[in-house]
C-alpha positions as CSV (number, residue, x, y, z in Angstrom):
1,M,-3.1,43.9,22.9
2,R,0.5,43.0,22.0
3,V,0.8,46.1,19.8
4,L,-0.7,48.4,22.3
5,F,1.5,47.1,25.1
6,S,4.6,47.4,22.9
7,F,3.5,51.0,22.1
8,L,3.3,51.7,25.8
9,L,6.8,50.4,26.4
10,L,8.2,52.4,23.5
11,I,6.5,55.7,24.4
12,H,7.5,55.3,28.1
13,G,11.1,54.8,26.9
14,I,11.0,57.8,24.5
15,I,9.7,60.0,27.3
16,H,12.8,59.2,29.3
17,L,14.9,60.7,26.5
18,M,13.4,64.1,27.5
19,G,15.5,64.1,30.7
20,F,18.6,63.1,28.7
21,A,18.0,65.9,26.2
22,K,17.5,68.5,28.9
23,A,20.7,67.4,30.8
24,F,22.9,67.7,27.7
25,E,21.0,70.8,26.4
26,Y,20.0,69.1,23.2
27,A,16.5,70.6,23.4
28,E,14.5,72.9,25.6
29,I,12.1,70.7,27.6
30,K,9.6,73.0,29.2
31,E,7.7,70.0,30.8
32,L,10.8,69.4,33.0
33,T,11.2,72.3,35.3
34,L,13.8,70.9,37.7
35,P,17.5,71.1,36.8
36,I,19.1,67.8,35.6
37,S,22.8,67.2,35.8
38,K,24.7,65.2,33.1
39,N,25.1,62.3,35.4
40,W,21.4,62.1,36.0
41,G,20.9,62.7,32.2
42,I,22.8,59.4,31.5
43,I,20.4,57.6,33.9
44,W,17.5,59.0,32.0
45,L,19.1,57.7,28.8
46,L,19.6,54.3,30.5
47,G,15.9,54.2,31.4
48,A,15.0,55.0,27.8
49,A,17.3,52.2,26.5
50,L,15.9,49.6,28.9
51,F,12.3,50.3,27.8
52,V,13.1,50.4,24.1
53,F,14.9,47.0,24.4
54,C,12.1,45.7,26.4
55,A,9.6,46.6,23.7
56,L,11.8,45.0,21.1
57,F,12.2,41.7,23.0
58,F,8.4,41.7,23.8
59,L,7.6,42.1,20.1
60,L,10.0,39.3,19.3
61,K,8.3,37.1,21.9
62,K,11.4,36.5,23.9
63,E,10.5,34.8,27.1
64,N,12.9,36.9,29.2
65,W,11.6,40.3,28.2
66,F,10.3,40.8,31.7
67,A,13.9,41.2,33.0
68,W,14.3,44.3,30.8
69,A,11.0,45.6,32.1
70,W,12.0,45.2,35.7
71,A,15.3,46.9,35.2
72,G,13.5,49.7,33.3
73,I,10.9,50.1,36.1
74,L,13.6,50.2,38.8
75,V,15.5,53.0,37.0
76,S,12.4,54.8,36.0
77,Q,11.0,54.8,39.5
78,L,14.3,56.0,40.9
79,L,14.1,59.0,38.5
80,I,10.5,59.6,39.5
81,V,11.4,59.8,43.2
82,V,14.3,62.2,42.5
83,F,12.3,64.3,40.1
84,W,8.9,63.8,41.6
85,T,7.4,67.2,40.7
86,D,8.0,66.7,37.0
87,A,8.0,62.9,36.6
88,R,5.4,61.6,39.1
89,F,2.9,60.5,36.5
90,G,5.4,58.1,35.1
91,T,4.5,55.9,38.1
92,L,1.2,55.1,36.3
93,A,3.0,53.6,33.3
94,N,5.2,51.6,35.6
95,L,2.1,50.3,37.4
96,L,0.7,49.2,34.1
97,I,3.9,47.4,33.0
98,L,4.6,45.7,36.3
99,P,1.7,43.2,36.4
100,V,2.2,42.2,32.8
101,S,5.8,41.6,33.4
102,L,5.0,39.5,36.5
103,I,2.7,37.3,34.4
104,A,5.5,36.9,31.8
105,W,7.8,35.9,34.6
106,G,5.2,33.3,35.8
107,Q,5.0,31.8,32.3
108,W,8.8,31.7,32.0
109,S,9.1,30.0,35.5
110,F,6.3,27.5,34.8
111,N,7.7,26.6,31.4
112,R,11.2,26.2,32.9
113,M,9.8,23.8,35.5
114,A,7.9,21.8,32.9
115,N,11.0,21.7,30.5
116,T,13.2,20.5,33.4
117,E,10.7,17.7,34.1
118,L,10.5,16.9,30.4
119,Q,14.3,16.6,30.1
120,N,14.2,14.2,33.1
121,L,11.5,12.1,31.3
122,L,13.5,12.1,28.1
123,Q,16.7,11.1,29.7
124,T,15.2,8.1,31.5
125,A,13.0,6.9,28.6
126,V,14.0,3.4,27.6
127,T,14.2,2.4,23.9
128,N,12.5,-0.8,22.6
129,T,13.8,-1.7,19.1
130,A,11.6,-4.8,18.7
131,T,8.9,-5.1,16.0
132,V,5.3,-6.1,16.7
133,T,4.5,-9.5,15.3
134,E,1.4,-11.7,15.0
135,A,2.8,-14.0,17.6
136,D,2.9,-11.0,20.1
137,I,-0.9,-10.4,19.8
138,A,-2.0,-14.0,19.5
139,Q,-2.9,-14.5,23.2
140,L,-4.9,-11.3,23.4
141,P,-8.8,-11.2,23.4
142,Q,-10.1,-11.2,19.9
143,P,-11.4,-7.6,19.8
144,V,-8.0,-6.4,21.0
145,Q,-6.2,-8.4,18.3
146,Q,-8.6,-6.9,15.7
147,W,-8.0,-3.4,17.0
148,L,-4.2,-3.8,16.8
149,R,-4.3,-5.2,13.3
150,Q,-6.5,-2.4,12.0
151,S,-4.4,0.2,13.7
152,G,-1.4,-1.0,11.6
153,V,1.0,-1.7,14.4
154,V,1.8,-5.3,13.3
155,G,5.0,-5.4,11.4
156,K,6.1,-2.0,12.8
157,P,8.4,-1.0,15.7
158,Y,6.9,-0.7,19.1
159,A,6.1,2.9,20.0
160,D,8.4,3.6,23.0
161,K,8.4,7.4,22.7
162,I,5.6,9.6,21.6
163,Q,4.9,13.3,21.2
164,L,1.5,14.7,20.3
165,W,-0.3,18.0,19.9
166,Q,-3.9,18.7,20.9
167,N,-6.5,21.4,20.9
168,G,-10.1,21.4,22.2
169,T,-12.4,22.9,24.8
170,M,-12.9,22.2,28.5
171,R,-15.0,23.5,31.4
172,T,-14.8,23.3,35.2
173,T,-18.4,22.9,36.1
174,Q,-21.4,21.1,34.7
175,N,-23.0,24.3,33.3
176,G,-19.8,26.2,32.9
177,K,-18.5,28.0,29.9
178,W,-16.5,26.0,27.4
179,M,-12.9,27.3,27.3
180,P,-10.5,26.7,24.4
181,F,-7.1,25.1,25.1
182,E,-4.0,24.0,23.3
183,A,-1.7,21.3,24.7
184,R,1.4,19.2,24.0
185,Q,2.0,15.8,25.5
186,W,5.0,13.4,25.7
187,F,4.8,9.7,26.5
188,A,7.3,6.9,27.3
189,T,6.0,3.4,27.3
190,V,8.7,0.9,28.4
191,Q,8.6,2.6,31.8
192,P,5.2,4.2,31.5
193,A,5.2,8.0,31.9
194,F,3.7,11.1,30.4
195,L,3.9,14.9,30.7
196,W,1.0,17.1,29.5
197,Q,1.3,20.8,29.3
198,T,-1.6,23.2,28.3
199,E,-2.8,26.7,28.3
200,V,-6.5,27.4,28.7
201,K,-8.0,30.7,27.6
202,M,-10.7,31.7,30.1
203,M,-11.4,35.2,28.7
204,P,-9.4,37.9,27.0
205,G,-6.3,38.5,29.1
206,V,-7.1,35.7,31.6
207,F,-5.7,32.2,31.2
208,L,-4.7,29.1,33.1
209,V,-1.6,27.0,32.6
210,G,-1.6,23.3,33.5
211,R,0.8,20.4,33.8
212,D,-0.3,16.8,34.3
213,K,2.5,14.4,35.0
214,Y,2.8,10.6,35.5
215,E,6.2,9.2,36.2
216,N,7.5,6.3,38.4
217,G,4.0,5.4,39.2
218,K,3.2,8.8,40.7
219,G,0.9,11.5,39.4
220,N,0.7,15.3,39.9
221,M,-1.6,17.8,38.4
222,L,-0.6,21.5,38.7
223,I,-2.8,24.3,37.5
224,K,-2.0,28.0,37.9
225,A,-4.1,31.1,37.0
226,L,-2.1,33.6,35.0
227,S,0.9,31.3,35.6
228,L,1.2,32.9,39.1
229,F,-1.5,31.7,41.4
230,T,-1.9,28.0,42.2
231,V,-5.4,26.8,41.6
232,A,-4.7,23.0,42.1
233,N,-1.7,20.9,43.0
234,A,-3.1,17.4,43.2
235,K,-0.9,14.6,44.3
236,G,-1.2,11.4,46.4
237,P,-2.8,7.9,46.0
238,E,-6.0,9.2,44.4
239,T,-4.0,11.2,41.8
240,D,-1.7,8.3,41.2
241,Q,-4.7,6.1,40.3
242,G,-6.2,8.8,38.1
243,T,-3.1,9.4,36.1
244,L,-2.6,5.7,35.7
245,V,-6.2,5.4,34.3
246,R,-5.5,8.3,32.0
247,Y,-2.3,6.7,30.7
248,L,-4.1,3.4,30.1
249,A,-7.0,5.0,28.2
250,E,-4.7,7.1,26.1
251,I,-2.8,4.1,24.6
252,V,-5.4,4.4,21.9
253,W,-3.0,6.9,20.4
254,F,0.0,4.5,20.6
255,P,-1.7,1.0,20.3
256,S,1.5,-1.1,20.5
257,A,1.6,-0.1,24.3
258,A,-1.3,-2.5,24.7
259,L,1.3,-5.3,24.6
260,S,3.3,-3.9,27.6
261,K,4.1,-6.3,30.3
262,Y,2.4,-4.2,32.9
263,I,-1.0,-4.5,31.1
264,Q,-3.1,-7.6,31.4
265,W,-6.1,-8.1,29.1
266,E,-9.4,-9.9,29.8
267,A,-12.2,-10.6,27.4
268,T,-15.6,-9.2,28.6
269,G,-17.7,-9.8,25.5
270,S,-17.6,-10.0,21.8
271,N,-16.8,-6.3,21.4
272,A,-15.2,-5.4,24.7
273,A,-12.1,-6.2,26.8
274,K,-10.8,-5.0,30.1
275,A,-7.2,-3.8,30.5
276,T,-5.7,-3.9,34.0
277,M,-2.5,-2.0,34.6
278,T,-0.3,-2.5,37.6
279,Y,2.7,-0.2,38.1
280,G,4.4,1.6,41.0
281,G,2.2,0.0,43.6
282,T,-1.1,1.1,42.0
283,T,-3.6,-1.0,40.0
284,A,-6.5,0.2,37.9
285,S,-8.6,-1.1,35.0
286,V,-10.1,0.4,31.9
287,L,-12.9,-1.3,29.8
288,F,-12.4,-0.8,26.1
289,R,-15.4,-1.1,23.8
290,F,-14.8,-1.8,20.1
291,S,-16.8,-1.6,16.8
292,D,-17.2,-4.7,14.7
293,D,-14.4,-3.6,12.4
294,G,-11.9,-3.1,15.3
295,K,-12.1,0.5,16.2
296,V,-12.1,1.7,19.8
297,L,-15.4,3.4,20.5
298,A,-15.2,4.1,24.2
299,C,-13.1,3.7,27.4
300,E,-14.7,3.3,30.8
301,A,-13.2,3.2,34.3
302,K,-13.5,3.9,37.9
303,R,-11.5,7.1,38.6
304,Y,-11.1,9.4,41.5
305,Y,-13.1,12.7,41.1
306,T,-11.9,15.7,43.2
307,R,-14.5,17.3,45.5
308,N,-14.2,19.9,48.2
309,N,-14.6,17.3,50.9
310,G,-12.2,14.8,49.3
311,A,-12.0,12.6,46.2
312,T,-14.6,10.0,45.4
313,L,-14.4,7.0,43.1
314,E,-16.7,7.7,40.2
315,D,-17.5,6.4,36.7
316,W,-15.3,8.0,34.0
317,H,-16.3,7.7,30.4
318,V,-14.3,8.5,27.2
319,E,-16.4,8.5,24.0
320,I,-14.4,8.3,20.8
321,D,-15.6,9.6,17.5
322,P,-15.5,6.6,15.1
323,N,-15.4,8.9,12.1
324,S,-12.2,10.7,13.3
325,Y,-9.7,7.9,12.6
326,K,-6.6,9.2,10.8
327,T,-3.3,7.5,9.8
328,F,0.0,9.0,10.9
329,Q,3.6,8.0,10.0
330,P,4.7,5.2,10.0
331,G,1.2,4.1,9.1
332,I,-0.5,4.0,12.5
333,T,-4.2,4.6,12.5
334,I,-5.7,6.2,15.6
335,P,-8.8,8.2,16.6
336,V,-8.2,11.9,16.9
337,R,-11.4,13.2,18.4
338,S,-13.0,12.2,21.8
339,G,-14.9,13.6,24.7
340,V,-14.6,12.9,28.4
341,T,-17.6,12.6,30.8
342,W,-17.9,12.0,34.5
343,K,-20.9,9.9,35.3
344,L,-21.8,11.5,38.7
345,K,-24.8,10.9,40.9
346,E,-25.8,14.5,40.4
347,G,-25.7,14.1,36.6
348,D,-23.4,13.7,33.7
349,F,-20.5,16.1,33.6
350,N,-19.1,16.3,30.1
351,W,-16.0,18.4,30.7
352,L,-13.5,17.8,27.9
353,K,-13.6,17.7,24.1
354,V,-10.2,17.0,22.6
355,E,-8.6,16.5,19.1
356,V,-5.1,15.3,18.4
357,T,-3.7,17.4,15.6
358,Q,-0.3,15.8,15.2
359,I,1.6,12.9,16.6
360,L,5.2,11.7,16.3
361,Y,6.5,8.2,17.1
362,N,9.9,7.0,18.3
363,A,13.0,8.8,16.8
364,D,10.9,11.8,15.6
365,A,9.0,12.1,18.8
366,Y,11.8,13.7,21.0
């Protein structure tokens, strides 16, 4: 598709050279019957140059290629109006280029918004230079201590900044089609925050972009179709609770955050412990289940589920693949594959399967 669209841009630009060639009598162009002055010939040349540059920037994957497209369409359509009898069919090419360029603008605008939010997160992230010690974990429930030891955090610096990459599949209904996605996520832990950005491929040429954010105790999930049309923009107390639960469950990827002052642990059995997090006026709990050798196997919580008639508090379950544990620099062992299921009264809704493909801690993270 990229090659075909580039070809369309290039051919559309080359066709504009016909008007330039006729105006300066470089060639006899029988297809153009109307007289063209040299001044108009220069405008035909400008249209050609704009579309050729647009094709080049599009092939080079420059985010701002749409600006060249809009300028080219504007010049082209002016020429079409003036030389309607000869050039009217060029409107079809402009109508093909315009929606693609609008989608590109939407992606650029969405990415710009997310990058601005990311810079705000990075600038406010606080550094913790301390090292995790045995004394730090001594008062925790036994399965949590065992988890932290086997994860390798003891003797290493606290993870205060994290960046990770994910891929996986998701669906929006219980019997819906699984859709592939790729995502990046950034975390801060001293003042808990995260920013998650994804693109979901629904079908060829159709995609969703999403950004989930938790900062200063507030959450916001924004989803747009084709980067242009808002599908969801969730915010408010229920979203705040949901993003807090998400943050708390995802500390399995940066285990030293389990020692944060805003998290309190309570033993609930030989292989389970409940973590309660209070931050920004919101409190929620997540139950962690462990294997005998200290691996996290599952996370369970009450979390708000969005419905047409309002959010309801439902059982939320994360199942972790115990065979997916991998070690990343500086020697932190974490699970990389998991699935998320809503336990609803109308039946289980397994909606997300995710794999962490890369993770960076502290200085390397940002």
